[in-house]
N, C-alpha and C positions, 0 to 999 in steps of 0.2 A: 394610417390613423394619426391624428395629432390629439394629445391628451387634453381634454376639456377641463380637468382638474389639476391643479397645481401637484408638481411631483412630490413636494413636502407633504402636502395632504395625503396623497396615496401612501406615503411612506409611513405616516402617522396612522392611518386605517390599518395596515397591514401589522405594525407592532402591537396596536390595541388588541387585534384579533389574535396574535400569538399569545399575548398574557392571558385571554381569557381562557386558553386551552393549556395553560401552564400545567396545572394538576394532572391532565390526561397524558401530556408528553413527558413528564417526569415519571409517571407510573409505567408509560412503555420502556422508558430506559432502564428503570429498576427490574421490571420484568425480565428484559433481555438479559440483565446482569446475572439474574438467578438461574438463566438456563442457556449458558454458553454453548455454543456449537463450533467445530472447527470447519476450515474451510471445504467447500463444495459439500457439506453435510449440513448446511444452515436451514433445514427444512422447516423446523418449527418458527425459527425468526423471520425466514421469508414469509411464512403463512402469517404472522403479525403484522407486517407491513401491507400483505395483500388485503387482510381484513379491515386495516385503515384506509386503504385506497377503495376499498368496496363501500365503506360506510360514507366516504366523501363522494361517492357516484363519479369517480373519475375512471376513464378508460384505462387498462392496465394489461400487461403481459407478465407472465410467470415463467419459470423454468430456462431463463437466458443463462447460458453457460451453467446450467444444471439448476442453479438455486437463485439466480438474478429475478428482480422484480423491477418494472419500469412502468410508471405511470406517466400520464400526459395531460397537461394543463395547456389550454389554447386561449389565446388572446382575442382580441375584437377585430384584427385584422392579421394579414400573413407577415411574416417575419423571420429572423433567424430563431434557432432553438439553442437554450441555454440549458446545459446538464446542471442539477444539484444532486450530489451524490453522498450517499452514507454506505458503510462498510458493514456486512452482516457478520463476519466472522469473529472469533476469539482467538486466543494462542495458548500455549502449552506453558504453566507455570504450576507445577505439581504442587508444591509446597505452599501455595497462597492459600489463606484460609477458607476462601471461597471458591476454590478450584473443584471441578466436578471429580469425585472420588474415583470415577473409572477411566475417565480420559484425560484428567489433568487439566482440563480447558478451563479458561477463566478470561474476563474480561479486563486484562491488566493493561489494556491500552487506549481503552475509552470507545471503542466502536458502539458499543450499546449507547452512549450518547450520541454518536455519529447519527445512528439511525433516527433517534428521536428529533434530532435537529433537522435532517431532512424531511421528516415527515411534519413538525412545526413550520419550516419554509412552505412547505406544500399546503399546509391548512390556511395560514396566514395569506398567502396569495389567493387562494380559491375562496375563502369565507369572507374576505374583505370585500370582494367585488370589484377588486382592482383590475383584473384581467381584462375586462371589456374595453379598458383604456389603454392597453398595450398591445403591441404588434409583434407577434411571433408565439413561441412555444416554450413551455419549460417541461423538461424531461426529468421526471423525479425517480430516481435510481438507487435501488438498494442492490449492493454488487458483492459477489462473493469473494472469498479467498484471497485477501491480500496479504495476510500473514504467510510467510513461506515456510510453512511446516508440513509434517507427514510427507516429505517428500517421496518415500516408498509408495505410499498410497496413491499420491496423484500420479506416479509414475504407471501405477496400476491401470487408473482410470484413462490414462494416456493409451496404453498397450490395448485397452479394450475399445479404443476408439470414441470413447466419450468426450473427451477433451484433447487439445494439442498443446496448449500453454499451461503451465502451472500455476499461473496467477490469474487473477479473476477478470482485471480489465484488459489485459492482453487477448484473453480468451474471448471477453465480449467484443473487441475489435474484431477477431477473427471471424466470429459469426455474424457480423453486421449489426449487431444490437446498438452501436454507436454511429453507424452510417449517416443517422440523419441529425447528429448533434454537432453544433458549430463550435462551442466553447463550453468549458466545464469548471465547476467548482465545488470545493467541499472544505470542511474544518475538521481539524484534529484537536483532540483534549490535550492539554498540556498540564504538568505538575511542576513546570518550572516557573515560580513566580517572577523570575527576571524577564520573562516574556510579557510582562504586562496582563491586564485582562484579555488582549487579544494581541497576536505577533504575527510576523509573516517574514520569511527569509527569502533570500534570492534563490536557493537550491537547495537540494539534498543529494546525498551520493546515489548512483546507480550500483549495480552489482551484476555478477555473473555466480552462478551455484556449482559448485563441484563436488562430485562424489568420487571417492577414491579407495581402491582396493589393492592392497599389497598382497602379493601371493610368493609363499616362501616354500619350505619342504619340513614337514613334521618330523621330529626324531625325540628320543627318551631326552628329556632336559637334563636330568641326572647322569644316565648311563651312557649316552653317546650324542652330546649335544654338536659334536663336530660332524655329525652325519645330517644335520638339519641346516636349514636356512631360515632364519629368524625374521619373518614379515614384521614383527614388532619393533625389531632394531632398524629395519629400513624405514618405518613410519619415523621412528624418533630422530633418525638422520635427516628425513625430510623436514620434520618440524623444526630442527635447528637451522638447516639451510633457509628455510623461510625466514627464520628470524635474523639470519645474517644479512638479509636482503633489506630489511626495514630501514637501515640508514641510508638507503638509496631512493625512498619514496620521499618525494616533496612534500613539504607541509602544505601549500596551497592545493594539492590534489587529494589530500583527506584520504590518502589509501587506508583501508581498514580489511585486515586479514585475520580470521579468527577461528582456526580449525579446531575440531573435536574429534576424538577416537570413539566412533560408535561400537567398534568390536576389537577387543584388545587380544584376542585368542581364546581358546575353548577351555582347557585345563591347564593348571599351574606346572604339571610334571611332563608336559610335550611342549617342545620348540614351537611358538606360534606360527601356523603355516597360512592364515589368513587374517589380515587385519584392515579394517575399513575406517575411514575418515570422512567427514564433511567439512565443508568450509564455504564460505563467501568470499568473493573477492570485490571489494567495494572502492568508489572512488567518484570524484567529482565530475569528471568529463570522460565520454567513451574513449578518448585517447589514453587517458592515465588508467583506466581499468585495462585496456587492452595490454598496455605496457607490463603493469603488475599481474596480469593474468599470466603472461609469458614467463616471467620469472617465478612465479609460484610453480607452474609446469615443469620447469627446468629444476627447481629445488626437490620436487617429488620425484622427478627421475634421477637426481643426485642419490636420494635415499635408497632407491633400487639398486643402483650401480654399486653403491658402497659395500653391500654384502651380496650381491648377485642374485636379488629377488627380482620378481616381475611387479610392475605396477600397472593398474587400468584406471585411466584418468577419464571421468565422463564429465564434461562441461555443459551445463545446462543454461538456456537464457534466463536471466533474472529480471531486473528492473532497471529502465534507464534513469539517468538522473533528472531530477526535478527540476523545471525552469518555469518559475511562477512568471506569468506575463505582467509586465510593467503597467499596463494601461488597465488591466482588471485589478492588479494590486492597488493602484491609486484610488479607484472608485470603492473598494472594499474597504480600505483605511479611512477615506473620508467618511462613509456612513459609521464606521465604529467610533471614530471621533466625536461625530455627532451625539452618539449614545453614551460614551464612557469618557470622553475627554481625552486631549492629546497626551497627557502623561500615561495613560494606561495602553496606548497602541504603539507598541514598538517593533523596530526593525530587528528581527534576531539574528544570530550568526548560522552560517550554513549547517544544516544537520548532516550528521555522519551515517545515520540510519538510511534505509531506502524504502521506497514505496512505489508500487505500480500506477499511481497519479502521475509518476515522472514519464511513463510511457505515453499518457495522454498528452501531457504538455510539450512533447516533442512534434506532434502533428496537428495541434490545435492550442489556442488559447487557453490556458487554465490557471488556477490557483489553489494554494493548499495552505491556508493559514492556521493558526493555533490559538485554542480559546482555553482560558484558564478554568479551573474548578477540579482538579484532581490534586492529590497528595500522594507522595511515596515516589518510587522509582518507576518509571516506564518499563513495562516488561519484567517488573521485580514483584516480590510477594508481599509488599505493602502498598502496592498501587489500589487506590479507590477514589472514585468520584465523589466528592463531599458538598459541591457547590453547583447545583443543577441549574440555577440562574445562570451562571456564568457559562457553564459546560453544554446547556441546551438552548436555553431560552435567548441569550444574547447572540449566538452564533446564526442562530434561526433568523432574527430580526435582521441582521446584516446582510445575510445572504440574499433575504426577500427584499431588502431595500437596494440592493446592488442589481437584482433583477430587474427592478422597476427603472432603475437609472439606464439600464441596458436596452430595455424594450419601450420605453415611454417616447413620446414625440417620434412616432412611426419608427422606432428602434434605431433613431439616429445614431446614438454612442455605439450600439452593437455593430451597426454597418460600417460606422468609419473603422471601428477598430478592426474588423474583418477584412476591409478593403486595404489595410497597411500591414497586415500580419503575413509574415513569411514563415511557413513551418519549417522545421530543421529536418522532417523527413515527411514524405507523402504517406500515405496509408499503405500502397503496395511497397514502397521503399523500407516501411518499418516491417512489414512482414518478411520481407526478405532478408532485413539485418538480422532480425530475431532468429529465424531459421537457421542463418548462417553462422550463428554462435554455438549451435548445438554440434558437439563432436565428441568423439571418444578416441582417445590415443592409448595404445598398449606399447608398453617398452619393457624389453628384457635385459635386466641389468647383466644377467650372466654371460650374455654373448661378448662383452668387452674384455 
């Protein structure tokens, strides 16, 4: 179908409609902020999304990858499907003033704004009446469990057969909830004013996740320490060995390894017999992650070898590097410039963090821009969204405008983009790769 209305007029209508719902969208973001939920537990937040979709009278599914919600907008003619995503979950920053007193959960990364943005995009496209002049569909999705926290809880879900992957988007891919999606976009709130009112990077890091257990032998710490094997000393040596490898990490690979000790022993007068650690191994490319991961495993084994302890290293698939599609990026940037001017739309440096949006961008065209509106440090105890105009309304408009670009004129731009796109991994290759990352290695340092 060819649009009978100029694209500029369609965009003006959708932006006007989003503005008319501004108070309701901000109220949704604020309500979600007051009720943070952790990954795969976001039942109330998912219910808020379902209620909005129900009020809009659009078809939707619930309980996807446990808590995901997927609504569908249909254009006036067949065409590709564009997904607009928002993330349901919060993270744990227990000392944040707004943190839940029981769970430590708080929206210190802006996912509450993401959900409101996704609902705003959905509302604008539907209520403005532009869908009849578009070819294709828009999958409006609230997705679970982007923050890779509470690993033990998620491993329990996996053991119970409720999930396979610990991250929400990989799990949505596994269960087929994204089989009908051709490309995807979402926006993340930023507190970095250097990003402008909206910014977009080429990529961000991927990661693997490691759980490590050092096993020694308990003995009286004062009376007979020579009879023990100190697992904490093994862990300390391993940490130092990891640090000694840092000079081998190339700057351009953006390797980040940041272990924590989650159990350092049981009582102070016993030689620690069991010590547990967790870490991510992050990097800009799969090759760089694989290389750094090998060095980390070697360092962990060296710690065990140094004192004759045992170590069990469980490696879990994390997230793949983000690769923003250049054509989608160009469309998004042009629409942002139209709203806020070129000075406020910036190309930003590659991010060192990780997101499971990276997994989607390995198999389909996708983008993950940033929108201003927050203050403080991301994942910190002073992070708040202060400007909902920039954090919710602006990205909702830009994403809706980008959808119009893609699906207007018989979805010409979307079809051209898809015809030229070469995925880095097919969906089956992606599943095989992720499953291949999972392994457990046991090493006995006493045998050397």
